[in-house]
Each structure stands twice: as structure tokens, then as C-alpha cells.
C-alpha positions as CSV (number, residue, x, y, z in Angstrom):
1,X,-7.8,-35.4,268.8
2,X,-8.6,-34.6,272.7
3,X,-5.6,-32.3,272.8
4,X,-7.0,-30.1,269.9
5,X,-10.7,-30.6,271.2
6,X,-9.9,-29.3,274.6
7,X,-7.9,-26.5,273.1
8,X,-10.6,-25.5,270.8
9,X,-13.1,-25.3,273.6
10,X,-11.1,-23.2,276.0
11,X,-10.0,-21.0,273.1
12,X,-13.7,-20.4,272.1
13,X,-14.6,-19.6,275.8
14,X,-11.6,-17.1,275.9
15,X,-13.0,-15.5,272.7
16,X,-16.3,-15.3,274.1
17,X,-15.2,-13.3,277.0
18,X,-13.3,-11.0,274.9
19,X,-16.3,-10.4,272.6
20,X,-18.3,-9.4,275.5
21,X,-15.9,-6.6,276.6
22,X,-16.8,-3.0,275.7
23,X,-13.2,-2.7,274.2
24,X,-13.1,-6.0,272.5
25,X,-10.3,-6.7,270.2
26,X,-12.8,-8.6,268.0
27,X,-16.2,-10.0,268.3
28,X,-17.0,-13.6,267.8
29,X,-20.8,-14.0,268.3
30,X,-20.6,-17.9,267.9
31,X,-17.8,-18.4,270.4
32,X,-19.9,-18.9,273.6
33,X,-22.0,-21.6,272.2
34,X,-19.0,-23.4,270.6
35,X,-17.2,-23.4,273.9
36,X,-19.5,-26.0,275.1
37,X,-19.4,-28.5,277.0
38,X,-16.2,-27.8,278.9
39,X,-14.7,-24.6,277.6
40,X,-15.6,-22.3,280.5
41,X,-14.8,-25.1,283.0
42,X,-11.3,-25.6,281.5
43,X,-10.7,-21.9,281.5
44,X,-11.5,-21.9,285.3
45,X,-9.2,-24.8,285.6
46,X,-6.3,-23.4,283.5
47,X,-7.1,-19.7,282.9
48,X,-4.6,-18.0,285.1
49,X,-1.3,-16.5,284.2
50,X,-2.8,-14.5,281.3
51,X,-4.2,-17.2,279.3
52,X,-7.4,-15.5,278.4
53,X,-5.6,-12.3,277.6
54,X,-3.2,-14.1,275.4
55,X,-6.0,-15.8,273.4
56,X,-7.5,-12.5,272.7
57,X,-4.2,-11.0,271.5
58,X,-3.3,-13.9,269.5
59,X,-6.8,-14.1,267.8
60,X,-6.5,-10.4,266.8
61,X,-2.9,-10.7,265.7
62,X,-3.8,-13.6,263.3
63,X,-7.0,-11.7,262.2
64,X,-4.6,-8.9,261.2
65,X,-2.0,-11.1,259.6
66,X,-4.9,-12.6,257.3
67,X,-6.1,-9.2,256.4
68,X,-2.5,-8.0,255.5
69,X,-1.7,-11.1,253.6
70,X,-4.8,-10.8,251.5
71,X,-4.0,-7.1,250.8
72,X,-0.8,-8.3,249.5
73,X,-2.5,-10.7,247.1
74,X,-2.6,-13.9,248.8
75,X,-5.8,-15.7,248.1
76,X,-5.6,-19.0,250.0
77,X,-5.6,-19.2,253.7
78,X,-5.2,-22.5,255.5
79,X,-6.0,-22.9,259.1
80,X,-4.5,-25.9,260.7
81,X,-6.2,-27.4,263.5
82,X,-8.9,-24.9,263.2
83,X,-11.1,-26.4,265.9
84,X,-13.9,-24.1,266.8
85,X,-12.5,-21.2,264.9
86,X,-15.1,-18.9,263.3
87,X,-13.0,-16.6,261.2
88,X,-14.9,-17.8,258.0
89,X,-18.1,-16.4,259.7
90,X,-16.7,-13.0,260.9
91,X,-13.8,-11.7,258.6
92,X,-14.8,-9.7,255.5
93,X,-12.6,-10.9,252.7
94,X,-12.6,-10.5,249.0
95,X,-14.8,-13.1,247.1
96,X,-11.8,-14.8,245.4
97,X,-10.1,-15.7,248.7
98,X,-10.4,-19.5,249.7
99,X,-10.2,-20.4,253.3
100,X,-9.4,-24.0,254.2
101,X,-10.0,-25.4,257.7
102,X,-8.0,-28.6,258.3
103,X,-8.9,-30.8,261.3
104,X,-9.9,-34.1,262.5
105,X,-13.1,-35.4,260.8
106,X,-14.9,-36.0,264.1
107,X,-14.1,-32.4,265.4
108,X,-15.4,-31.0,262.0
109,X,-18.6,-33.0,262.2
110,X,-19.2,-31.8,265.7
111,X,-18.6,-28.2,264.7
112,X,-20.8,-28.3,261.7
113,X,-23.5,-30.0,263.7
114,X,-23.4,-27.2,266.6
115,X,-23.4,-24.4,263.8
116,X,-26.4,-25.9,262.2
117,X,-28.2,-26.3,265.6
118,X,-27.5,-22.5,266.2
119,X,-28.9,-21.6,262.9
120,X,-25.7,-19.7,262.1
121,X,-25.4,-17.5,258.9
122,X,-23.5,-18.9,255.9
123,X,-19.8,-18.3,256.0
124,X,-18.7,-14.8,254.6
125,X,-15.9,-16.4,252.8
126,X,-15.3,-19.2,250.3
127,X,-14.9,-22.0,253.0
128,X,-13.8,-25.6,252.6
129,X,-13.3,-28.0,255.5
130,X,-10.8,-30.5,255.3
131,X,-10.8,-33.7,257.5
132,X,-7.6,-35.3,257.9
133,X,-5.3,-37.0,260.5
134,X,-3.1,-34.1,261.7
135,X,-0.5,-36.7,262.9
136,X,-0.4,-38.1,259.4
137,X,-0.2,-36.9,255.8
138,X,-2.8,-34.2,256.2
139,X,-1.5,-32.4,253.1
140,X,-2.7,-35.0,250.9
141,X,-6.3,-34.4,252.0
142,X,-5.7,-30.7,251.4
143,X,-4.3,-31.2,247.9
144,X,-7.4,-33.2,247.1
145,X,-9.6,-30.1,247.1
146,X,-9.2,-27.1,244.8
147,X,-6.2,-26.1,246.9
148,X,-3.4,-24.8,244.5
149,X,0.1,-25.3,245.8
150,X,1.3,-23.2,242.8
151,X,-0.5,-20.1,244.4
152,X,0.8,-18.1,247.4
153,X,-0.8,-19.4,250.5
154,X,-1.1,-18.0,254.2
155,X,-0.6,-20.8,256.7
156,X,-2.0,-20.5,260.2
157,X,-1.3,-23.4,262.9
158,X,-2.7,-21.4,265.7
159,X,-2.3,-22.9,269.3
160,X,-0.8,-26.0,267.8
161,X,3.1,-26.0,268.0
162,X,3.3,-26.0,271.8
163,X,1.5,-29.6,271.6
164,X,4.2,-30.8,269.3
165,X,7.8,-31.8,269.8
166,X,10.5,-29.6,268.2
167,X,10.8,-32.3,265.5
168,X,7.2,-32.4,264.7
169,X,7.0,-28.7,264.7
170,X,9.7,-28.4,262.3
171,X,8.2,-31.2,260.1
172,X,4.9,-29.2,260.0
173,X,6.8,-26.1,258.8
174,X,8.7,-27.9,256.1
175,X,5.3,-29.4,255.0
176,X,3.9,-26.0,254.6
177,X,6.9,-24.9,252.6
178,X,6.7,-28.1,250.4
179,X,3.3,-27.0,249.5
180,X,4.0,-23.4,248.9
181,X,5.5,-21.0,246.3
182,X,7.7,-18.1,247.1
183,X,5.7,-15.2,248.6
184,X,3.8,-17.6,250.8
185,X,3.4,-16.8,254.5
186,X,3.2,-18.5,257.9
187,X,1.6,-16.6,260.9
188,X,1.9,-18.5,264.1
189,X,2.4,-18.3,267.9
190,X,5.3,-20.1,269.4
191,X,6.3,-20.4,273.2
192,X,9.7,-19.6,274.5
193,X,11.8,-22.4,275.9
194,X,12.3,-20.1,278.9
195,X,8.5,-20.1,279.5
196,X,8.4,-23.9,279.7
197,X,11.2,-23.7,282.4
198,X,9.9,-20.8,284.3
199,X,8.9,-21.6,287.9
200,X,6.0,-19.2,287.4
201,X,4.4,-21.6,284.9
202,X,5.0,-24.9,286.7
203,X,1.6,-25.3,288.3
204,X,-0.1,-24.6,285.1
205,X,2.1,-27.0,283.0
206,X,1.9,-29.8,285.5
207,X,-2.1,-29.4,285.3
208,X,-1.8,-29.9,281.6
209,X,0.5,-32.9,282.0
210,X,-1.7,-34.5,284.4
211,X,-4.6,-34.1,282.0
212,X,-2.8,-35.8,279.2
213,X,-2.2,-32.5,277.3
214,X,1.3,-31.4,277.8
215,X,3.0,-28.6,276.3
216,X,6.1,-29.7,274.7
217,X,8.0,-27.3,272.3
218,X,9.3,-23.8,272.7
219,X,12.3,-22.0,271.4
220,X,14.2,-18.9,272.5
221,X,15.3,-18.3,269.0
222,X,12.2,-18.3,266.8
223,X,14.1,-16.8,263.8
224,X,16.5,-19.5,263.9
225,X,13.8,-22.2,264.2
226,X,11.9,-20.9,261.3
227,X,14.9,-20.4,259.1
228,X,15.9,-23.9,259.7
229,X,12.6,-25.1,258.1
230,X,12.8,-22.7,255.1
231,X,10.9,-19.7,256.4
232,X,12.3,-16.1,257.0
233,X,10.8,-14.2,260.0
234,X,9.6,-10.8,258.7
235,X,7.9,-9.7,261.9
236,X,8.4,-10.9,265.6
237,X,6.3,-9.5,268.3
238,X,5.3,-10.2,272.0
239,X,1.9,-9.6,273.5
240,X,1.8,-6.0,274.8
241,X,3.9,-4.7,272.0
242,X,2.3,-2.2,269.3
243,X,0.3,-4.3,266.8
244,X,0.0,-7.1,269.5
245,X,-2.3,-6.1,271.9
246,X,-0.6,-3.1,273.3
247,X,-2.3,-1.7,276.4
248,X,-4.2,-5.1,276.8
249,X,-1.4,-7.4,277.9
250,X,-1.3,-7.6,281.8
251,X,2.5,-8.0,282.2
252,X,5.6,-5.8,281.1
253,X,7.3,-6.6,277.9
254,X,10.9,-7.5,278.6
255,X,13.6,-6.3,276.2
256,X,15.0,-9.1,274.0
257,X,18.3,-8.9,275.5
258,X,16.9,-10.0,278.8
259,X,17.9,-13.7,279.0
260,X,15.6,-16.3,280.6
261,X,12.3,-14.3,280.3
262,X,9.1,-16.2,279.7
263,X,7.8,-15.2,276.2
264,X,5.0,-15.8,273.9
265,X,6.2,-15.1,270.3
266,X,3.8,-13.8,267.6
267,X,5.4,-14.1,264.2
268,X,4.8,-13.8,260.4
269,X,7.4,-15.5,258.0
270,X,7.8,-15.7,254.4
271,X,9.0,-18.3,252.0
272,X,11.7,-16.6,249.9
């Protein structure tokens, strides 16, 4: 839980900073309060190398993925390891869309307590929070709600895969597939293996290791990885490309044929 909790705090802090820009990619008015107690401190500690910018780009990319999926008729959105995410309070979705936030119960309790203290408005969507052990059979807890595995679903495990091993990441994707019908989608961020090996990232990664929250999994072939778990990649982007923070990413996007480039993948995949 500590891993996801720290991530949720620095993610909320980065979203708060983005929301306060005049050219913000999104506005999350609850993010600053939900970043407490350590979100901004963690950003100061870890936040170089484009981390803040990547959180902003990734957030908007996944916001757009939700909007596009709903336009295509998907009516179930499952946020895995939702943390302090507030999409249920800031996205405008049709009344028949159901959003499920799956996370550790203690984190859900803390989030609900903070939202109540803030006097936050009601969610703008039909929201259910699902307490579950993310290292165990969380899908059983999800199926115990009104979630319908016979209906197309959009799965979003934001900022999660890099904390898992490759085997755990593959198991997660296969669990999505086992609880989905054709037409279901996954929208997700994945690191490249080259990023985990790059000399430029070693200070940052060493800090994570020392704090007990190492980044473990990356792949230089995301299409291959997803195909091996039952999902077909329909869109693959990197930050800085059109539809993925073009003009806001501080680094040049390297052509795919450049081997060994450190990359952050943003993708959408479909179950055929």
C-alpha cells in the first residue's frame, strides 16, 4: 500500500501544479488538498527529469481515452490503484456510465475522509469504490458490485505497471481480459526497458530503490507485451506527440527506429 500511497500523493501534487497553469491540460481543483501530507515534498525529492510534465500529459491522455471509449459505447470504466484520482468529480460523462475505483480499503477510507473534510461536491458520475488487495484477487471484489463482465469495459491501471514485475504486469492484463468481452479496452502507461537502464535515470531510480518503491518493469516492445496477454494495441504514443502533450513535453521525441532511447509509452489496446 505504501507504494501506491506515495505515488498517489506525488501524482496529486503534479496535477495541482498543472491545474494552476494558464495553459493547463486539465483542471483538478481537489488535487492540491489531496496531495497532503507528502505530495509536494515527494515531488521536490523525485521531481526532476520530466516527472511533473509526464504526469500532466498522462492524465490528459487517459482523460481523452475515457471520453473516446464512452463515445464508442463503453459504459464501464475501472480505475485500478485509483489513489487520489478525482476523475469522478471533474469529468462530464453520460448518466449511464459507471466508474469503479479499485484500491486498498485503507487508502479509500483516507480519500473519502479528506473529500468529506473538504466539503467536496458529489461525484459527477455514477461512482463505486471497491476496497481490495491489489496483490490478491481484486477482481472478485469488483464482481461483487454491479460490475458486469458481459459488458464492454475500459480498464485504466494508471501509474501502476512500473511497480510490478513483468510477470505481475502480464497477470494483471490477463485478469482484465478474463473479466472482459470483445470490444473492451485498456488505456495504460508503460515504461521502456531502455529507460530503466539509461544512465540519465539512475539517480532518480536509485532514490526510489532506497525508499523501498523501486520501478521494476519496462518493455521496449509494448505491442508484443500486450499481444501476449490477449490485447491488441490500437494506438501507441509517446509524450510530445500529437494527442499526447504535443508542445508541452520538454524533450525531443525520438523516432521509433532509434534503439536504446528512453521512452514512456502511452497506449490504448482492445480485446478482439
